[in-house]
C-alpha positions in Angstrom: 13.3 5.3 28.8 13.1 4.3 25.4 9.5 4.7 23.8 8.0 2.8 20.6 7.2 5.1 17.8 3.2 5.7 18.0 2.8 6.2 14.4 4.7 4.9 11.4 4.7 6.5 7.9 3.9 4.2 5.1 7.3 4.0 3.8 8.5 2.7 7.1 5.8 0.1 7.1 7.2 -1.0 3.7 10.6 -1.5 5.3 9.7 -3.2 8.3 7.2 -5.4 6.5 9.4 -6.0 3.5 6.2 -5.3 1.2 6.2 -2.8 -1.5 4.1 0.6 -1.2 1.5 -0.9 -3.8 0.8 -3.9 -1.8 0.5 -1.6 1.4 -2.0 0.4 -0.7 -3.8 -2.5 -1.9 -4.1 -3.8 1.9 -5.4 -0.6 3.0 -8.1 -0.4 0.1 -9.0 -4.2 1.2 -9.3 -3.2 4.8 -6.7 -5.3 6.0 -4.3 -2.5 7.3 -5.8 0.2 9.2 -4.3 3.9 8.6 -4.9 7.3 9.5 -4.3 10.8 8.0 -2.2 13.4 9.9 -2.2 16.5 7.8 -1.8 15.1 4.1 0.3 12.4 5.3 -0.8 8.8 6.0 0.3 6.7 8.9 -0.3 3.3 10.6 0.2 2.5 14.3 2.5 -0.2 15.1 -0.3 -2.5 16.5 -2.2 -2.2 13.2 1.0 -3.3 11.2 1.4 -6.2 13.5 -2.4 -7.0 13.1 -1.9 -7.0 9.3 1.0 -9.4 9.5 -0.8 -11.6 12.0 -3.7 -11.7 9.4 -1.4 -12.6 6.6 0.3 -15.4 8.6 -3.1 -16.8 9.7 -4.5 -16.7 6.1 -1.4 -18.6 4.9 -1.6 -21.0 7.6 -5.2 -21.8 6.2 -3.7 -22.6 2.8 -4.9 -19.3 1.4 -1.9 -16.9 1.2 -3.1 -13.2 0.6 -2.8 -11.9 -2.8 -3.3 -8.3 -3.5 -2.7 -8.4 -7.3 -3.5 -11.3 -9.5 -0.5 -12.9 -11.0 -1.8 -12.3 -14.6 -1.7 -8.4 -13.8 1.9 -8.9 -12.7 2.8 -10.8 -16.0 1.1 -8.0 -18.0 3.0 -5.2 -16.3 6.4 -6.9 -16.8 5.5 -7.2 -20.5 4.9 -3.5 -21.0 
């Protein structure tokens, strides 16, 4: 019997969603991605990751894609 992982480290969340770690931290800060601590490490349940992706898809479908960092901030970072 193959069992799905019950918790995912944030690095794996980044890999499976294609998002960067800063975006994942911003989603956590916005309350869009539920995570928990186990010792000193932070994890997300697979269903929480799916809920976050579903949320982003729904917002995009409404014509409001989720932006965790304003584009002007991205331009400023590139200029440094």
